[in-house]
Every structure is written in C-alpha cells, then in structure tokens.
N, C-alpha and C positions, 0 to 999 in steps of 0.2 A: 504493500499499499504506500503511495506517495505521501510525504508529509511536508508541510510548509511551516516554518518558524517565523512568527512576527515579532520582531523586537520593538517594543513600545516604551520608548524613553520619555517619561513625563516629568512634571515639575517636582513631584515628591518621591517618585520611585521609578526604577527601571524594571520592566517586566518582560517576560517572553512567554508567548502563548503558542503552542503547537497544534495545528489544525490538520485534520485528515482530508481525504479527497471529497468528502461529503460536507466540507467546511464545519465540522464538528470539533469541539475543543477536546484535545487529547490530554493536555497537561498545561498548567499554568505555574510560574514561578515569579516571585516579586522580591525586590531588594530595595530597601529605602535609600534615598539619595537626600541627605540633609542640605538645607539651605544656610547660607552664611549671611548675617546682617551687620556689616561693619559700621554702618551709621543709620539713623532713621531714614526710611525710604530707600535704602540701598539694599540690593538682593544679589548674592553671588552663590556659585556652586563651584566645587573643585572639579575640573574636567577629568583628572585621573579618577576621581572617586565615581564620576558618571560612567566612565569606561569600565572600571572594575566591577561596578554594580550590574551593568548590562551584561557583561561576560558571565558573571556568576549566576545571574538569572537564566541565561541561555544553557549553561551547564546543568543547573538544577532541573530545568524543564525537560531536557533530554533524559536525564536520569529518571525523572518521575514517569515519563513516557516509555521508559525502557527501550530506547532507540539509540543508535549511534549517530553521529554527525553525517556519516556517509549516507544515511537513509533520508536525509533532507534533500528534497528536489530543489528547494530554493529558500532564501531568506528575504523577507520584506521588512522594511524599516520604516517606522512612523515615529514622530518626535515632537516634544515641545518646540514650538516655533520661536522665531526672533531671538532666542537666547544666543549669545554672541561669544565665540571662542577664537583666539588667535594663538597659533603655536609655531615653534621653530621648525622650518621645513627639513632641517638636517637631523635634529635630535628627537623631534616629536614632542618636545617639552612645551606645555602652555607658557605663555609669556605673562599671564595673569589669570586669576580666577574667571570663569565664565560669567558674564554679566547677564542675569536672568531677565526674561521678558517683563517681569514685574517691576524691575528696578527703575527709580525715578531720578536717578543722579543727573540725568541729561536734560532736565527741565529747561535750563537757560539756553542750552544749544537749540532745543526745540522751539523756544520763543523766537529765536533768530531765524530759524528755518521757516517758521510759519509766516513771519513778517516779509521775508525776501523771496522765498521760493514756494510758498504754500500751494498756490493754484498750479504752478508748473509741476511740482511733485505729484499732486493729486491727478493731474491729467495723464502724466507718463506712467505712474505706478499704481493708481487706483487707491492710494493710501492718503490718509490725513496726517501730516507730520505729528509724531508723538513719541515720547520716550519708550513706548511699547516696542517700536521697530528696531531693527538691527543697525541701520545707518548711523544714528547718533551715538550708539554705543561704540561703534568702530572709531568714530571721530574722537570720543572721550578717551579711548585707549591710545590712539595715535598721539594724542596731545598730553598724555599723563604718564605713560610708561616710558621710562628713560630709553632714548635712542631708537625706539620702535619705529618711528616714522622713517627714519633713515634705513633701517632694516627692510621695511615695507617696500620702499621705493627701489630697493636692490633686489626685491623678490626673495628675500631670505626667510620670510614668514608667510604663513597661510591663514586665511580667515575661513570660517565655516559656522553655519548653525549647526545644532547638534547632529543632525543627520550626516552632514559632511564630515564631521569629526569621527563619527562611528565608522563610517565607510572607510576613511583614510586608515584608521587603525585596523579594522577588520581586514583590509586588503594589503596590510603591511606597507602602507605608504604609496601604493601603486595608483590608487584612485583618488583624485581630488575633484569631486563632483557634487552636485546637488540636483534636485529636480525642480521643475517650473513652479510647482505649489510652494516650495520653501523659499525659492528665489524671490517669489512675489511678495514675501514678508519682510524683505530687507530694506525696502524703500529705495532700492537701487536698480530695480528691474523694470524694464520697459514691457508691459503686459500685452502691448499690441504687437511689438516686433519680437518678443520672446528672447530678448538678450539684454545684457547689462547696458544701461543707458550712459553713454560716455559724457554727456553733457551734465548729467547729475553728478557723476563721479568727479568730474572736473571742478564743478561748483562747491562740492563737499570736501574736495582735496583728499579723495580715497583712491589710492593706486589700484588700478585694474589687475595688476600682477597678483594680488593676494587673493583674488576671487576665484571660486571653483567654477568648473564647467557646468552650465545648466543643461539638463537631459530630461526626457519625458519621464512620467512617473512609473510607467510599467515597461521595463526593459531589461535584457540581460546585460548588465554593466561590466561584469568581471567576477572574480572569485575571491573568497577569503583566503588569507594565507594559511597554509596547512598547520603552521605552527600556533595559531590562534586557538582553534578548537579541535585540532587533530585531523582535519580533513579539508579539502578544497570544496567549498559549497558555493553555488551560484548566488550572487547578490541580485535579486530580481525585481525589486520595487522600492522606491523611496517616495514618501508622501508626508506632508505635514499632518499632525494629528487630527485637526478639525476637518480637513479635507478627506482624510481617511475615514472619519466617522460618517461623512455625507455619503461616500462610496459604500461603506458598510452597511448603511441604512438603505441601500439600493435606491437612493434618490437620484435616478438616472435620467429623469425627464425634466425639462424646464418647468419651473414653478414648484417643484417638490422642496420640502424644507425639513431640516433636522435641527434639533437643539441638543447639545451635549452638556450635561450637568457635571461639572468637575470642580477644580480649583476655582475657576470661573465658568460663566456660561457662554457658549459659542453657537451662534445661529446662523446657518447658511442655507441660502436658496440656490439651487441649480438655475442657471440662466442660459444654459446651452453654450453655443458658439458666439452668443451675443454679449457684448460688454454693456452692462446696465450701469449708468452713472448714478450716483447718489451723494448729496452734500454731506450727509451725516453717517452714512454707512460705508463700508469699504468694498471696493471691487477687487476681486482676487481670483487667482487661477485655482481651479478645483483639482483638476488632473489632466494628464495628457498621455495618448498612447503612441504619438509619433512626433518627431521633430518638426517644429514649425506650426504645430496645431495644439489647441487647448480647449478645454471646457471650462467655462467661467462660473463665478458665483458672486452673489451679494453676501456680505458678511456683517453681523453685528457682534462685536466682541465685548462681553461683559467681564470685567477684571476679577471681581471677588464675588463669589456665591458660596460654593462649598467651603472655601477658606474661612468664610464668616462663621459657618457652623463649627469648624475646627477651633476657631478663636473662642467661640462660646463654651466649648468643651475644655480645651486645653489651657487657655489663658485665664478666662473668667471662672472656669470651673463651676459653671451654672448647671451643668449636667455631666454625667459620667460617659455618655455616648451619644452618637447620633440618634440611636433609637430612643433614648431617653428625652432627647430634644423633641422628637416627634410626639411622644406621649405627653409631654408638658404642653405642647401646642394644642393637642387634641382635647386636653382637659378643660380648656376655656372656650366658650362659645363664640367669642369675638376678640378683636385685638384691643377693644375699649380705647380706641384713639391712639394707640401706641405704634409708632412707625420707626423702622430701622433703616438707615441708608449706609450700606457697606463700602463707602468710598475710601477704603484703607490706602489705596494706591491711585487715587484719583477716580474719576468716572470715565469709562470708555464709551462705546456707542449707546445711544445717539448724542451724548452730551459732550464728549471729548474735552473734559475739564481736568487737566492734570493737577490743578490746585484745590479741587473738591476734597473734603475730608469727611469721614464717617460721623454719623449722628444718631442718637435715639431721642426721639421727641414725642411728647404727649404723655409724659409720666405724671402721675398723680399718686395720692396716698394708697389707692387701691391697686397700683401697678405691682405685679408679682412677676417672679421668674417665668411663670407660664406665659404671661403676655409678652415678655421679651423674647422668649423662644418662639412664640408664634409670629412675632414681628419679624424675626430673622428669616424664618421660612417663607413668610409671605413676600419679603423684599425680593427673593429670588424670582418669584412668579411675576411680581410688578416689573422688574427690570426686563424680563423676557418679553412682556407685552410692550414695553417701551420700544424695543427693537422691531417686533413684528409689525406694529403700527406704521413705522417708517418704511419698513420693507415693502409692505403692501402698496403704500402710497407711491414709493419711488419706482417700484417694478411695474405698477399697473396690474398686478395679479392678485386676486383674493386667495388667501391661504385657507384651504378647508380643513387641513389636519396638520398637526405638528408631531413628527416622528422624534421620539426622545430616546436618549441613551445616557450612560454614565451611572456611577454608584448611587447617586442621590435619587435616582428615579425609584429605588426601593421604598422611598418614603411615600406611602400612600396618601398622607394628608397634603403634601406638597403637589402631588400629581393631580389630585382632585381639585385643589385650589387653582392650579395652573389652568385646567380646563375652564373653570368657573370665571376667572378673571380674564381670560382671553375670549370665552364664548365660542371656543372651537374644540374639536375633539383632539385628544392626546393619545397617541398610538405608541405602545411600548413593545419592542420585539423580545423574542425568546432569548436571543443572544445579547447579553448586555455589553459584551466586549466588542462594540462595533468598530472602535478605532483599529484595534489589532486585526479585526475581521476584514477591514477595508484594505490594509496593507497586504494581508494574506491573499485576498482575491486578486489584487493586482499582480502579485507575484505568481499566483497560480495561472493567470492568464498569460503572462509573459513566458511561463515555462511549459504552457500547453496543457495544463490540468484541466482548466476550464475555458469555455468561450464566453465572450461577453453576453451573447444572447441567451445563454443557458443559466446565468447565475441568479436570475429572479427567484427561481424555485428554492434557492438556498435560505431565503428570508422568510421568517414565520412570526406572526403576531402572538404575544402573550396576553395583552390586556388593552382594552380601549376605555378611556375615561371620557364620559360625555358631560358637558356642562350642566349644572343644576341651579345655579344662582340666577335670580331674576335680574333683568336688565338694570333697573334703578339702583339696586344695591351694588352691583358690580361697578357702575360709573361713580357712585359716591365714594367707594373705597379707593378707586383708582385716582379720582380728583385729589383726594387728601394726600395720596402717595406723591403726586406731582408737586404739591405745595411743600412737602417734606424735603423733596430733592432740591427745590429752588433754595432752601436755607442752607443746604450743604456746599453749594457752589462757591468756588474761589476762596474757601475758608482759609487756606494756607496763605494766601496773599493778604487777606484781611488781617490775619494774626501777625504776619510779618510786619505790616505797616503799624500795627498797634504796639508792637515791641520796639 
C-alpha cells in the first residue's frame, strides 16, 4: 500500500500525519515548538528547534505506523506562513532566530511602507502592508544583524519561509525552493506574473540573490537526503497551511469557503483563476499545478482566536482546559453585555490595525468567569462574521455554507454560535486534519496515487450546524461587538501618546 507523509509545521507544534491510498490517517506524531518572547510584541522561534521537532515527529509517525521511510511514496509539506528565516548558505546555521508571523517589531517599518508604497504593494502582491508578512521581517534582519546585508548582497545567505527551510535541510542543501502559495505571503511576489517583483525588491532594498525559486504546489521537486531519514523519498508538494486547508476541504470550485480555527482564524474563498480585488481582504495564491498558472483566493486573516483560549487557560488560569472553557460558556444563558476583543497582536482582517490592543468591556458586579469564558468563545465567531461580510461584498458571491476545520471545531458551543451569528450553515468534515490532508492530496496527485477529478469522494461530512437564532437578536449582538472593536482600535498609539 502506498503511503504519503504530510509534514505540518505549525506555530505551536511540528506534526507528521501519514495517510494511506484512501486518504485515511494511519498515524500522527506531534512535537511542541516553543515560542520565544524577547520583548513585548516580539515573537521568535529557534529554527534548529523547528527542524529537530519536525524530523522527530516524522520518525515517530513512521514508527507508530510500523512502516519504513522507503515505503513512503512521497512527502508533502505544509507550514506556518510568513515566518522568516535567514541562514548561512555554506554552514546551514541560522543567522538569527526565526521571526514568527505574529511578531510586531516591524510596526514602524510598516508605517513607512504603507505611506510610500501601500497601493503599489497591494496591486502587485495582493497584500496590505503589515508586520504579518515576511518582507518587513527581512528588512529588519538586514538592518539589525551585523554584516548581514553585506553577506546577503554577496549571496552568502539564504532566505526562506518555514517550507523553504525544511526542504533545504531535507534535501541536504540541494533544493532552495518555495511554492507559489508561500511566495505570495512574503509581500515580494507578483501574483499576476508569478515571479519575484524586482521593483518591490529594489524599493525595499532586498537582494534577489537570497530568495528561493518559486514552483507550483504539486510537483516532484527532488529527494530527501538519505542521511536525514534513512532513505531517499520524493518531496512532492509544498503549500502554505491555510491554502492546504482550503484544498483539504475540497473547496475546488470558485465561491467555496473554508475557515480554519487554530492559533488564529483564517477564512479563504476559492476565486478560481480570477484575481478578486478587495480593500480590506488579501488576494492570495491558493495553489498551482503547473508553472505559470495558479488558482487564487480571497483571504481574511484573524490573528488571535485559539490563542485567546490558550491565554484564558494558561495565563489567567480561568479554566483548566478548553473543555472547561466550553462548559463555563454553556453554563450562562447570555454574555450579559460582556465582550472580549482579542487584539493581542493588533487586528488583522478586515481592520488591519497593528496598534489595536485587546480589551474586555461590559464588566459589572454580576460578571463571572462564565461570562468571560463565553465572551472569549463568542469573539471568535464575531470576528469570523466580520470577514465573511466583507468577503461576500467584495466578491459579489453569497456564501451559503462555511466549511470548518481545526481543533477548536470540537467545541459544540462555538460551532452553533458561529452558525447563529452568521445565519449560515456550518459544515464540519470527518477528517479534522484538513491542513495535512491538503498537503497529502497534492503530493498524492503529483506522485500518481490520485487524480484531481477523483478526490471529491475522499471528503465526508461529520456534522452540519444550522442557525437557530432569530434575526433581531443576531444583529443586536453583532452591533454591540462592532462597538467594542472600535474601542480597541489604535490603543497602543493612544497609550504611547499618553506616556
């Protein structure tokens, strides 16, 4: 039986999921990857730890599946996007910790980019200048790591998002590549021409020599070095995690939408081969099967959702687990006017305010931990509606259903509230691991296990949530939410001025 290994390197962990020819999960292994917080708002990870965690998870998954590396037909790679790594081309040593997508250290760089190049960058890359993306992180590294700019101009160092770094190490330094979907998250990639944009590179003073070669998402790129896992295995797909989830949800037709509930929420709509413009959403590349061609998507990126639940449990210790948060939320019939805005790292789509900060508002003597738990879960659904409303308006397509995935979709309270506040049905698949499934399907297509036309049969529904809330109540709750968000905007700037 042929097997595919999907390497799923996320923000909090590196996982490997092995699938068989029926796209069924054979084994899963997970290794945590800690984040480093050197200053408030700064987020880093050690690239060597990322690599070691990913390889450890691959070996453990193979052991649990009781198969050898030689039985793998291919490896698919999916990854946290935008996170930026630069390493020495000769030694492979990182020149600095990876700067994680959540990091806000580049806010002043971004202010300058928005003022001078905002429309130009949006037109070429589909992205709104923000600290979220790779380009300002590269600029910061070139300006702050001693002698790095000189080395970059000489071609002595290499840049990559996490996929590029993993492939480079898996291949023993033979492959310095990325795929179109990850390239489109750097703020350096021309999504129309499907190549690095030299005018942007010149404006941002980033040497093209350090950039990887952009390739389609489903392709036979090369092989792993036999010394890495004991066998030469084909590297057969590369795709950003949110685009992988869109593919894994089988949203293959224009107008189909998925939302992944993870550290943040990421909502993508397949727009086919058409580039849909949007002032407040991102236009991104979903995937590609051949050089010079791509499927596009509209994306709304919400930075903090599941991470807010984690904060509630681990930092505030308001509950001992996600399950207890849900029980607390269900134990009260309403939020009693308590709203939570999780702007820990600013607000992403559709607000794009990197100076917004989190707040809890509406507290009275009656407010309990039950109300706060409920407000945190409700905030996830409200922010998803924020994006869906803009997505429908800018695409001209009414969304009839939202396909959902990610660990938090196990929270029945949240899924029902999401259906209620959207007024649309929520569809949850049987396979939760849609990000890994997307990478595996793309690898299976390039290696000949599956054909694109045949994979629809591999997706099955577990549960559908229908909206139950009446229109008036839905709109009252949502109006109050929008008022709460307004109070969080630009708070870091206001605080800075006050001090």
